TIGUSE-872585 format. One line per field, with one value per residue: x, y, z of N, C-alpha, C in turn; residue in one letter. Coordinates in steps of 0.001 Angstrom, whole numbers, plus 500000, padded with zeros to 6 digits. Layout:
# residues N
nxx [X / ...]
nyy [Y / ...]
nzz [Z / ...]
caxx [X / ...]
cayy [Y / ...]
cazz [Z / ...]
cxx [X / ...]
cyy [Y / ...]
czz [Z / ...]
rest [A / ...]
***
This chain:
# residues 123
nxx [500841 / 500443 / 500938 / 500660 / 501344 / 500132 / 501714 / 500246 / 498731 / 500782 / 501742 / 499682 / 499607 / 502135 / 501836 / 500631 / 502110 / 504240 / 507585 / 508950 / 506533 / 504343 / 502457 / 499371 / 497484 / 494328 / 491318 / 487884 / 485020 / 481958 / 479827 / 478159 / 479112 / 480408 / 483056 / 485074 / 487409 / 490387 / 492631 / 495383 / 497739 / 500415 / 502437 / 504817 / 505591 / 506950 / 504853 / 504750 / 502978 / 502552 / 502772 / 505272 / 505849 / 507812 / 507923 / 508975 / 510685 / 509170 / 507351 / 504859 / 502356 / 500542 / 498345 / 499088 / 497110 / 494785 / 495571 / 495927 / 493542 / 491410 / 491860 / 493672 / 495857 / 496539 / 496322 / 496785 / 495295 / 494912 / 492224 / 491476 / 489080 / 486834 / 484900 / 484945 / 483904 / 484108 / 486804 / 489591 / 491046 / 491312 / 490899 / 492327 / 491801 / 493898 / 493388 / 490236 / 488774 / 486140 / 484601 / 483329 / 481480 / 479233 / 480041 / 482642 / 483628 / 483352 / 483925 / 484091 / 485564 / 488654 / 488985 / 486324 / 485502 / 486723 / 485273 / 485405 / 484210 / 484528 / 485098 / 485338 / 486243 / 487604 / 489938]
nyy [498822 / 502255 / 505815 / 508687 / 512045 / 514591 / 517142 / 519542 / 519237 / 519121 / 521686 / 523168 / 521971 / 522559 / 525210 / 525191 / 523592 / 523667 / 524034 / 520951 / 519636 / 517072 / 515359 / 513918 / 511238 / 509872 / 508153 / 508127 / 506616 / 507111 / 509134 / 508657 / 506420 / 504925 / 505428 / 508321 / 510565 / 511877 / 514529 / 515958 / 518199 / 517442 / 517419 / 515793 / 512929 / 509928 / 507287 / 503919 / 502347 / 503552 / 503792 / 505194 / 507578 / 509293 / 512286 / 514676 / 515730 / 515807 / 514284 / 511780 / 510338 / 507445 / 505421 / 502006 / 499889 / 501303 / 502177 / 499713 / 498232 / 499978 / 502403 / 501820 / 501933 / 505233 / 508355 / 511686 / 514571 / 517956 / 519776 / 522293 / 524507 / 526532 / 527265 / 528272 / 526932 / 524258 / 523730 / 521979 / 519327 / 516076 / 512566 / 509957 / 506768 / 504004 / 501308 / 499911 / 502328 / 503222 / 503010 / 505048 / 507819 / 510067 / 512750 / 512458 / 512546 / 510414 / 506843 / 503317 / 500956 / 499317 / 496637 / 495792 / 495805 / 493558 / 491680 / 491547 / 492640 / 495877 / 497649 / 500316 / 499123 / 496805 / 497467]
nzz [500000 / 499321 / 499643 / 497805 / 496670 / 494633 / 492588 / 492600 / 494923 / 496860 / 496655 / 497853 / 500408 / 501473 / 502096 / 504549 / 506261 / 509021 / 510295 / 511284 / 511259 / 509974 / 507430 / 508080 / 507047 / 507160 / 508204 / 509162 / 510661 / 509005 / 506849 / 503635 / 502306 / 504179 / 505321 / 506005 / 504538 / 506074 / 506555 / 507876 / 509463 / 511597 / 514565 / 516431 / 518490 / 517102 / 515981 / 516508 / 515125 / 512723 / 509157 / 507212 / 504748 / 502317 / 500592 / 498365 / 500298 / 502598 / 505328 / 505261 / 507113 / 508151 / 509948 / 510157 / 510112 / 509372 / 506836 / 505441 / 505823 / 505486 / 503869 / 501624 / 498700 / 497627 / 495867 / 496630 / 495519 / 494330 / 493457 / 491197 / 490217 / 488227 / 489909 / 493066 / 495284 / 494726 / 494725 / 496118 / 498149 / 496781 / 496838 / 495204 / 494667 / 494054 / 493850 / 493329 / 492462 / 492025 / 494314 / 496015 / 497410 / 495656 / 496047 / 496802 / 499384 / 501100 / 501392 / 500520 / 502632 / 501874 / 502679 / 502919 / 500297 / 499471 / 500819 / 503648 / 506796 / 508120 / 511028 / 513448 / 515747 / 514940 / 513623]
caxx [500000 / 501231 / 500285 / 501435 / 500735 / 500411 / 502417 / 499297 / 498381 / 501938 / 501795 / 498721 / 499990 / 503319 / 501388 / 500138 / 503070 / 505268 / 508792 / 508774 / 505228 / 504197 / 501091 / 498696 / 496363 / 493567 / 489903 / 487031 / 483715 / 480955 / 479558 / 477183 / 479748 / 480938 / 484223 / 485400 / 488830 / 490904 / 493945 / 495781 / 499151 / 500681 / 503812 / 504857 / 506402 / 506646 / 503974 / 505267 / 501948 / 502437 / 503582 / 505808 / 506236 / 508525 / 507720 / 509419 / 511323 / 508214 / 506828 / 503429 / 502136 / 499213 / 498281 / 499229 / 495837 / 493885 / 496029 / 495761 / 492184 / 490378 / 492167 / 494297 / 496759 / 495813 / 497027 / 496081 / 495409 / 494215 / 491413 / 491209 / 488028 / 486401 / 483946 / 485738 / 483296 / 484522 / 488253 / 489998 / 491752 / 490575 / 491628 / 492141 / 492241 / 494540 / 492619 / 488801 / 488492 / 484721 / 483919 / 483208 / 480204 / 479232 / 480767 / 484037 / 484047 / 483369 / 484312 / 483970 / 486881 / 489270 / 488720 / 484929 / 485441 / 487188 / 484384 / 485578 / 483544 / 485455 / 484531 / 486357 / 486746 / 488447 / 491140]
cayy [500000 / 503471 / 507119 / 509672 / 513374 / 515272 / 518427 / 520604 / 519041 / 519519 / 523148 / 523631 / 521445 / 523290 / 526500 / 525017 / 522849 / 524404 / 523240 / 519847 / 518996 / 516097 / 515197 / 512709 / 510774 / 508936 / 508018 / 507849 / 506071 / 508129 / 509399 / 507772 / 505180 / 504182 / 506057 / 509637 / 510923 / 512904 / 515011 / 516939 / 518350 / 517118 / 517465 / 514996 / 511733 / 508882 / 506217 / 502672 / 501758 / 504331 / 503624 / 506517 / 507787 / 510552 / 512857 / 516063 / 516161 / 515847 / 512998 / 511473 / 509233 / 506844 / 504223 / 500824 / 499185 / 502173 / 502144 / 498406 / 497712 / 500969 / 503337 / 501259 / 502855 / 506440 / 509572 / 512891 / 515599 / 519196 / 520151 / 523717 / 524715 / 527925 / 527445 / 528169 / 525984 / 522901 / 523566 / 521291 / 518051 / 514892 / 511322 / 509064 / 505429 / 503261 / 500071 / 500124 / 503759 / 503533 / 502736 / 506247 / 508497 / 511013 / 513987 / 512124 / 512719 / 509147 / 505717 / 501971 / 500445 / 498362 / 495271 / 495457 / 495517 / 492172 / 490800 / 491569 / 493754 / 496738 / 498560 / 501020 / 498202 / 495717 / 497899]
cazz [500000 / 499251 / 499592 / 497060 / 496649 / 493370 / 492699 / 492978 / 496337 / 497675 / 496643 / 498863 / 501716 / 501934 / 502629 / 505916 / 507080 / 509747 / 510505 / 512222 / 511093 / 508911 / 506946 / 508564 / 506237 / 507976 / 507881 / 510319 / 510317 / 508706 / 505438 / 502999 / 501838 / 505317 / 505949 / 505469 / 504489 / 506975 / 506165 / 508884 / 509753 / 512996 / 515043 / 517646 / 518563 / 516141 / 516419 / 515945 / 514274 / 511489 / 507967 / 506904 / 503362 / 502131 / 499269 / 498228 / 501533 / 503704 / 505806 / 505252 / 508052 / 508199 / 510765 / 509312 / 509949 / 508592 / 505444 / 504809 / 505937 / 505165 / 502790 / 500433 / 498010 / 497233 / 495493 / 497057 / 494499 / 494655 / 492314 / 491028 / 489225 / 488119 / 490995 / 494288 / 496223 / 494371 / 494880 / 497333 / 498071 / 496355 / 497048 / 494061 / 495048 / 492985 / 493793 / 493538 / 492443 / 491943 / 495569 / 496839 / 497206 / 494552 / 496345 / 497015 / 500773 / 501826 / 500547 / 501063 / 503031 / 500960 / 503153 / 502624 / 498871 / 499355 / 501547 / 505094 / 507465 / 508820 / 512011 / 514234 / 516771 / 514446 / 512878]
cxx [500884 / 500339 / 501207 / 500647 / 501122 / 501126 / 501460 / 498874 / 499528 / 502044 / 500869 / 499131 / 501159 / 502953 / 500965 / 501119 / 504075 / 506466 / 508527 / 507428 / 505274 / 502731 / 500533 / 497506 / 495640 / 492131 / 489149 / 485688 / 482733 / 480758 / 478647 / 477785 / 480451 / 482090 / 484508 / 486903 / 489161 / 492326 / 494301 / 497291 / 499328 / 502154 / 503841 / 505751 / 505993 / 505756 / 504432 / 504260 / 501759 / 503295 / 504010 / 506269 / 506929 / 508287 / 508130 / 509996 / 510410 / 507765 / 505316 / 503276 / 500692 / 499302 / 498261 / 497885 / 494836 / 494276 / 495671 / 494332 / 491113 / 490716 / 492656 / 495225 / 495977 / 496783 / 496171 / 496354 / 494699 / 493533 / 491180 / 490188 / 487722 / 485392 / 484691 / 485187 / 483788 / 486026 / 488545 / 490684 / 490807 / 491495 / 491299 / 492715 / 492796 / 493810 / 491160 / 488427 / 487010 / 483951 / 483932 / 481873 / 480346 / 480028 / 482247 / 484514 / 484061 / 483577 / 484076 / 485365 / 487367 / 488981 / 487281 / 484733 / 485834 / 486399 / 484510 / 484875 / 484565 / 484672 / 485668 / 486999 / 487684 / 489620 / 492239]
cyy [501239 / 504714 / 508037 / 510974 / 514043 / 516595 / 519537 / 520470 / 519473 / 521034 / 523728 / 523195 / 522240 / 524651 / 526391 / 524297 / 523798 / 523478 / 522170 / 519144 / 517996 / 516018 / 513881 / 512423 / 509729 / 508867 / 507760 / 507340 / 507211 / 508295 / 508358 / 506472 / 504416 / 504834 / 507372 / 509876 / 511950 / 513245 / 516139 / 517103 / 518108 / 517306 / 516630 / 513793 / 510732 / 507830 / 504942 / 501986 / 502498 / 503750 / 505030 / 506542 / 509141 / 511028 / 514314 / 516604 / 516223 / 514439 / 512951 / 510272 / 508753 / 505599 / 503002 / 500125 / 500001 / 502110 / 500830 / 497868 / 498677 / 501759 / 502644 / 502286 / 504039 / 507531 / 510745 / 513968 / 516852 / 519680 / 521656 / 523858 / 526203 / 528269 / 527219 / 527166 / 524563 / 522685 / 522772 / 519972 / 516950 / 513688 / 510386 / 507692 / 504701 / 501940 / 500423 / 501599 / 504109 / 503370 / 503953 / 506901 / 509519 / 512275 / 513728 / 512244 / 511419 / 507998 / 504406 / 501477 / 499349 / 496916 / 494855 / 495166 / 494064 / 491218 / 490771 / 492799 / 494557 / 497641 / 499249 / 500066 / 497121 / 496175 / 498299]
czz [500000 / 499242 / 498813 / 497001 / 495332 / 493627 / 493132 / 494441 / 497240 / 497750 / 497714 / 500270 / 502299 / 502536 / 504096 / 506835 / 507731 / 509944 / 511569 / 512103 / 509941 / 508530 / 507459 / 507651 / 507062 / 507461 / 509177 / 509817 / 510081 / 507216 / 504825 / 502475 / 502956 / 506057 / 505260 / 505545 / 505549 / 506529 / 507119 / 508872 / 511241 / 513295 / 516308 / 517526 / 517492 / 516776 / 515735 / 515024 / 512952 / 510380 / 507581 / 505451 / 503278 / 500705 / 499305 / 499535 / 502741 / 504072 / 505657 / 506166 / 507989 / 509073 / 509844 / 509064 / 509143 / 507110 / 504766 / 504844 / 505431 / 503901 / 501519 / 499805 / 497447 / 496791 / 495930 / 496014 / 494996 / 493389 / 492315 / 489908 / 489120 / 489208 / 492314 / 495292 / 495961 / 494446 / 496143 / 497069 / 497635 / 496533 / 495900 / 494429 / 493844 / 492762 / 494089 / 493531 / 492429 / 493238 / 496491 / 496540 / 496080 / 494809 / 496628 / 498449 / 501565 / 500836 / 501282 / 501426 / 502095 / 501382 / 502853 / 501145 / 498628 / 500248 / 503052 / 505675 / 508271 / 509762 / 512743 / 515228 / 516230 / 513572 / 513806]
rest [M / E / I / S / V / S / A / S / A / W / S / E / I / K / K / T / L / N / E / G / E / Y / L / R / V / S / A / R / S / G / G / C / S / G / W / K / W / E / L / D / T / E / Q / G / L / E / D / K / D / D / D / V / F / Y / E / D / G / F / E / I / R / C / N / H / N / I / L / H / E / V / I / G / S / V / T / I / D / Y / L / V / T / T / N / L / V / E / N / G / F / V / F / R / R / I / V / A / P / G / H / S / C / G / C / G / E / S / F / T / P / I / A / E / I / H / G / D / K / V / T / V / N / N / I]
***
């Protein structure tokens, strides 16, 4: 499983990252498809349960179980449109790209696509 970030997304992320911070990719239960994307900047101690990726000199962290059971491989992009309301981060799943809601804010966990039930308690 991997997480990558497009050049346009990095351009936006760099505007908010302070020295010593990293990008946290995660998900939480909710939304019409079951889980919702989360994207935050954090600073702190390393978590032994995190998978760590490096891109353009920055760290990207994601909990191992969330990445492998819920999110799957993903590319984070930043969409710019002529309508400011629609601008923002989008998540493009590499595996099972069609398993998300119409607005793109929630998605079906990767393990459920393969027949396993995913809950907050079992990840």
